[in-house]
Structures are given as structure tokens and as C-alpha cells.
N, C-alpha and C positions, 0 to 999 in steps of 0.2 A: 504493499499499499504506500509505503514511503521508500524512497530509494535514493542512492547517491545522485547528487547533481540537481535535486528538486525538493523543494518545501512546500507541502500541500497545505492549504488552509491559511488563515492570517497568522502574523507572528504571535498574536495573543495566545494561541493554541498550539505553538511549536514546543517541542520538548528540549531539555537542556542539551542533550546529545546532538540533535538537529542543529541547534545555534552553534555549538562548538565544532561542527563538521566532524563529528565522532561517528563511528558505525551506528546504524539505526536498526532497530528490530521491532517486532510487534508490540514491545513495551513502549515505544515511541506513541504508538496509537492509543495505548491505554492512558498515557499521560494527557494526550489531547482529549480523550474521553472525560478525564477528570476535570479538564478546564471547562468542557462544554457543560457538565453536570453542575459545576459550581455556578457557572452563569445562569443556567436553568433554575436553580434553587434560591440564588441571592439576587439576580438580575444585574450582577456585575461579574466580570472576569476575575479570576483570582490574582492575576498580574496587571491589571489594568493600570494604564498611566497615560499622560497626553502625548508622549513620543515613543518611536518605535525603540530608540536606545535604552529609555527607562524601562519599557516593557522587557527587552533582551535583559537587561541588568537584573530585574526582579525575577525572571524565569530562572536564571542560572544562580543567583544568589540568594534571594529572599524566600521565607515560607509563603505560601499562599494566603490570602486575605479572604477569610470565610466568614465575615461579619454577617449576622443573621442565622447561622447554623449553631446548634447547640454543641460545644466541645464535648466529645466522647460518645455522642449518639451514633447510631448506625450510619447515617447518611454522611455525617462529618467524617467519621473513620474511613469510610469507603473512599471518599474524595481525597482525603489526606494520603491515604495509601496510593491511589493512582497516580498523585502528584509528587510522589517520592523523587528526590534528584538522582537516585541511583536506580537505573533500569532494573537491576536484579532484584530489588526490593519491591518493586510494584507487582500487585496481583495480576495473574493471568486472566484471560477472558473466561476460562472456566470458574476460575474462582469468584469473579464478579457475578456471573450468572448464578452460581450457588447462593450468593449472598441476596440477590435481588429476587430470587425465586421461592424465598421462604414464605409458606403460605400463612395467613392470618386474617382477621376480620377486616372488612373494608373500613377506611378511617372515616370519621363523621365529625366535621363537615367533610364532603367529598374530596376537597382539594388538600390533601396530606402529603407527607413526605414520600409515601410509596408512589402516588400520582406524580409528583414532581420528579422522582427518580426516573419512572418509566418515561415520563415525558422528556426528561434530559437524555435518556438513552435513544430515544427516537430522534431527537434534535442531533445528537452525536451521529447516528447513522447518516441522516440527511447532510450533515457537515462533511462527513468523509466522502459520501458519494457524490455531492455535488459541492465541491470547494469553491470559496469565494474567489480565489485566484490561484494559479499554478505558476510558481516562479521558475523560469527557465533561463539558461544563459542568454544575455541580452546583446544585440548586434551592436548597440552603441558602445558597450564595453569593448567588444572586439575592436571596433573602428578606432576607438580612442587609444588603444593599445599600439596599434599600427602607426598612428600618427604621433605617438608621444604624449606626455601628460597635459591634460587640459586645464588651463587656469580656471579657478573657480571665480575669479573676478578680475575686472580690467584695471583695478585700482592700482597705481603705482606703488602702493605700501607694500604689495605683496609679490614677493618674487618666487615665482614656481621654480623649484629646484629638483631635478631628477636624482633618484638614488644612484650610488656609485656601484652597488652590488646587490645581489640577492642570494640568500643562503636557503636552499632547499633540501629537505631530507626528512621531516616530520611528516606523518601520514594524516595528522589530523592537527587541531587547533593549537596554536602556540599561546599558552596562557601567562607565562612569566619569562622574564630576561634579567640577566645580570651579568656584568663586566667583572673579570677578576681585578683585584687592586692594582697589577701592573698594566692592566689594559690589553694584555695579549690574547686573552682567552674571553669568549663569550659563551655563557651557559644559557640554555633554552629548556623550558619545561612544557611538556604537551599533553593534550588529551589522549595521545596514543600510548600514554603511560612511561615514555622515555624521557631521558634528560641527555641532550647532546652538548658537548663540549666542542666549540668551533675555534680554530685559529683565525684570528681577525685578520692577519695580514694575507694569509692565502685563501681565505673563505672555505677551507676544508674542514670536514669533521675530523676531530681528534679522537674522539670517543663517543660511544653511545652507551650510557649508564642505564642497565635494566635491573628492575628489582620491585619496582612498584607495580601494581595490579590495577590502578585506575588512575584517573586524570591527575598530572602533577600540576598543582596550583601555585606553588610559591617555592622560591629558591634564594640563597643568600651564601655569599662567600664569607669565610672567616677573614678579619683584617689582615692576617699574613698571607692569605691566599693558598694556604695548604690544604683547606678543607672546604667542601660544598655541602650544605644542608639543604635538603628538598622535602617539601610537604606535600601530601596528596590525599585525594578523596578516599584512598584505601585505608584511611585512619592511622597513617604512620608517618613519622618524621625520620628520614634516614640521613646519615652522614657517610660522606664520600671522600676518599683520598685523591686529590686532583692530580697528583703525580702519577700514580699507579693505576688510577681510575677504578680502584676496588672499593666495594662498599666496606665501610668501618664498622657501623653497628646501626641497629633501629634505636633511635634515642628515645622515641615516644610511640606508644602504640595504644589504641583505644577499642572499644567494642560497644555494642547495644546501639543507643541512638546517637552516639558520637559520630558525624558525618565525615570527618576528616580534617586535615590541617590545611586551612586556606590562606594565611598569612604568615610571613616571617620576618624577623628583623633581628639584627645583631648589635649589641653596643660597641661604640668606637674601641674600647679596650679589650673586645673579644670575650669578656667574663660573663656575659648574659645574653642568652638567646631567648627571645620572645617568640611564642608559637601561638597563633589564632586558632583555636579549636571550637566550633559551634559559637557560642555567644561569650566564651571566656577566653581568657589569655593565660597560658602557662609560661612562668618565667623559669628557666632552666640554666644550669651550669654546663657548659658545653664539653668541659673536660670530663665531667662524670656522668652527665646526663641526668643529674638529680634535679628534682623541682624544688625551687626556693620559695615559690608563691604561685597562687591561681588567683586571678583578678576578674571580677565580675563587672556589671554595670550596663553591658550591651544586651538587647533583646533579640538580635539576629546574628547570622553568621557574619564572622569577622571578614572584612574586605581587605584592610591594609593596615600596617603597623609601621611606626617611625621612631628611631631613637633621635633625640636632639644632639646636635654636634658635640656637646660635652657629655653626653651620656646620662644627664641627671633626670631627664624627662622622657616618658613614653606616651606617644600619640596613637589613638586607634580609631578607626571607623568601621561600622558594621552595616549590614541591611536592615536598619530598624529606624531610620530618619531621626536618630538622637543626636546627629551631628558628630563632632569630633570630642573625645574624651581625653584629657591630658592628666597623667599621673606623675608622681614622684616616683623615681627608680629606687630611691633609698627605703621609702616606707610602703610603696604600693598604693598610697592613697589618692583619691581623686582631688586633683588641684583645681581644675577648671573645666566647664563643659561649654563648647563653642556651638551654638545651636544653629539649625537651619530650618527652613520652613517645613511644615507637617508633611507635605506631599513630596518634599525633596528627599533626596539621599545622597550620601557621599560613596564615590567608588575608590577613592584614594586620598592619602594625607602625606605631606612631607614638610620638612623644616627648611628655612632658608639656610644657605651655608654659614652664615653668621649667626644663626641660631635665634634671631630676633622676631622672625615672622613664621606663623604657621599657615599652611595653605591646605584647604580642603578641596577636593576635586570632584566635580558633579555637575550641576548646573551652573557651569563657569567654574572659575577657580576662586574661591573666597580667601582673601588675605587678612589674617588677623594679627595684630600687634600683640605680642606675648607680654609685654610690660603692663599694658593698659587693659588687655582683652577685648579691644574694640575692633569692629571690621573695619578696615582701612580702605579696602577696594575690592572690587569683583571683576576678574578678567573674563571677557566674553569674546567669542568668534562666530562663525558660521555654523559650527556644531550646536545641535539641540542639547546634547549631553556629552559630556566628557568623560571618557573611560579610562584614561591614563594621562600623566603628566610627569614631567621631570625637569629639575633644575639642571642648567647647563654649568659644570664646574668652571669657575674662574670668570663667568660673565653673569651679567644681570639679565639673563634670560630663562624663559620657561618654555618648554615644548608641551603642547597638549593635543590629544586626538580623541576621535569618537567614532560614529558610525554614520552610514547613509541614512537620510530621511526617507520615509515611505513614499514620498511623493517624487523622489528622485532616485530610485534604486540604480545601481549600476554606474552612477556618475562619479566624478572624483572626490566628492566630499568624504566618503567613507574611507578613503585611502590617502587622505591628507593629514598633515601635522601643521599646527600653528605655532609660530615663534612669537612670543611676547617680549617686549622691553619691559621689564618689571618697573623701571623708574618712570616710565609714561603710561603704562597699562595698555599700549597699542601694539597690534599685530604688526610685525615688521616684515614677515616673510611667511609663505606657505609652502610646505614641501608636499610633493604629490608623488605617491608610489606608483609603481607599474601595476597595470590592471591584471587580475588573474587571467590565465591563458585560455581557461576553458569554461568549467563547470559553475563558478559561483556567480551571485547576482548581488545581493547586498553585501557590502564591504564593510569592515571595521578594523580599526587598529586598537587592541585592547590592552597592550603593554609597550612600554617604552623604557630604554635605558641609555644614558650617556656614558661614554668611556670616561675613566679618571682624569684625562688631560682635556676633556670636552671637545675633542675634535671629531668623534665619531657618535653618531645617534643611530641606535638600533631600534626597530619597530617590528612587531609582530603583526603582520597583515593577514587577516582572515577573510574569506569569502564563503558564506553559507553555502555548503554543497561542494567545496573544494579545499584541498589541503592548504595550510597555511604556508606562507613564506616569510623569512625575516629579511627586512630591507634595511640597507645601510646607507647613511648619508655621511659626507665628509666635509668638515668645515676647516678653514685656514688656521 
């Protein structure tokens, strides 16, 4: 029903694996069924938002919103099971039929949960049989790739720059990138369950690290570059010897409702490793793997973590619209909450190189003064929702990226990166990646990383229905 190169239905009903360009199975249709049932029962989609990037973000990272259903009742439980992020944990169609075929007295009044449920199943069948649209490779994408990158604006403030290289090898979405401290190696984590180490100078794969059994969502090098830490939806945090490429140990492992390690950060002195798992943060000692503290405060899965340059503060964002939480690393206590609008969410967080500004990435880049706690500015561009951002070392520049809007699929927007001058808040250039060569339509850049010298920018460019590529831009 779903196959590589196509996404059937609207994005509001797509499964996480479809969005990540991971292999699909009948479990993807079960996820779509859960979305339709939720809409039939509540009148709203479980991941509704005003923009496609925000919908994509919620499907991949946030729990479904099922307001109006009673937590724990049969319908709520069924929909929640169908919408599990892990395809292996979703019920089979036989399981679903067994649950909805339980006999019992007809509800009174006549429009009850069983009626809503069966109505939802009928609606789901209609949605699958008669999709609202079928996304296929777009000729405009192919034409633009032949003619080179297409500027998004004729404004002289935007200099469209081509990437200097592409790194291909992952068979599915690239979720995270990190340069080694010496800048010679780039690490990439993918939904194909592998981590690749690339020689930046040659563009060749140095090693493929295998051991994870699900999507690799986060990675970070130790400050001395000897160890790489990786977190995955397989519920493990692993460490690897960068020189020998051997796995050193499983630092953290979980079970039950623990859905995986989704964010990582390491302190500048290398003595504390922060791991985001579910809505909590585990502080670990890398040398021993022992946990020194568990921090809570978020209500959704962790999206990003960042230590301040002096290592005294830890910032975190999650899929919960609670904004950015700032903690003391000495005590673990919450120091400050930087709030966002109720319907907004942050996908990333970072400190300025001097440690004076905290930036939250999402609907623009919000810049907070850490001394006063006040919002000083919000950087915006042509993206409706920013999925990744990074400071350029040594320069007052921030790079940010997002996704195609639904009204312009296949255009250059989803494969573009904006560069802001932090001092003026203006976009000074737009970098546009090479279009996918075949299958994808909607594009997005979901992860960015600058080399330590600031001369290379790496971006994980994904196209729904096509394997991702890593694109590189060079700066003088």
C-alpha cells in the first residue's frame, strides 16, 4: 500500500518511518489508521499544526494529542498503540480487528465510542483507497537539478551558493552530524541504524559503525576526539573508539516505555555526558558510565541539549511547548525557563560562543540574553519552521534550515540554508543544495554542523521517499 518513492495521503497521516525515508511496512498503514481514528473521535488530527514542517516535527518527535478521549479507555489505548513511534510495537491489523470486534450492548445514546470507532475505520478505508494526493517525483525538481540551484529570491542580500561536495552512502535519513575536534572527520547517524565516519578532505567513508538496531538520533565526540557517543531509538547509548572503530561499551540501556536516546551533549571538560531519554535527562560520567543525576521538567521527548561554553549550565528543549529549560550543572536545579507561545515548539537549542546568548530554534531563532533573561531578537527567514541551526565558529553568523512548504513541494526552499548576521539579524546569504536525483519530493535539511575552524558546513539533506545525502559548503 505504501512503497519507496511515494507518500500516500496527506502529511498529517504519514508515519515517522515514511518521513525519515526508512523502510515501510504494513505498520505504516496502522499508524495512518491511528491518525484517522483520532480525527474521527476528536475532530482534530493528533499531530495538527499550521505548517507542514511543524506537523512533520510532531509526528517524528511528539506524542499524539488526543484531547477529548479518556486516558486509559479502550479507544484511547488503541489509538495510542497505533501511533507508537516504533513500528514493531504497533498492533497488527488482526489485533485491531480483535479489539473492535468485541461484542457488547449497543451504546445509548446511539453515537458512542464503538460507533465513532467503526466510523473511523470506514473513514480510514476511504482515506487509504482514495488518497487526497499522491506524491511522486516532480519534474520541476529534475529540471532545477539540471540547471543548477534556483535562487529563492532576487534580493541582492541573498547569495545562492552551491555545495562543494556530497557524501552518499546512508540508505535512509540522516538524523545527526558532528565534526571531530580536529575537523578531519565527520560523523553521521542515520535511520538505517548505522553511524558513518567520513574523511572530510577526501569525502570517503572511513568506517561504518554497526551495533544499533534502530534509528540513530544523536551523536557527540569527546573533547579529545578519541571517543564517539551515539544515541538511538533502540534504547541504548553506545561509545566507540574513533581510532579503531570498535564499539567500547553500551553506556546506557533502557526497556519498557523508554523509547530511546534522542539527544546528547558533552561538557567542555569531557567529564559529564548529558543524555536525553523520554522527557528526562541522564547525567553520566563518561569514564565510568555511572549516572550522577536524573533531571526532569519536560513533558515530551527530548529534542536537543547544549552545555554552555564554561560548562556551568545545561539547556534543553523537548517536544512539549515548554520552551527552553536552563539548569545549573553543579546542582541540577532549574535556573530559568525561557517560554515560547503555546502552539510553538523548539527543535533545537544552542549557546553563543561567548556564552552570553541562548538561542532556541523553531518558529525562527529566538535570542535570549542570559544575564537579563529577556528576548532580544528573533531571526526569521523564508522557512516556516526551522529544524536545525548552528553557530559558525569565529564569526557572528548563524546557519538555519527547514523544510519545503506544502504549497511549493520540490522547490529549492527545503534544500536551502540561511545565513544570518547576528549583529544585524539579517539574512546575508542563502545556500541551496543539489536536488535529489530521483525519488523524493518534499525536501528538508534536519541537521547542520560547522567544522571547528568554521570553514565547512555540513547539512543532512533529506527527501521523502529517497535516501539522504550530506552536502558540504566551503567558506574562505
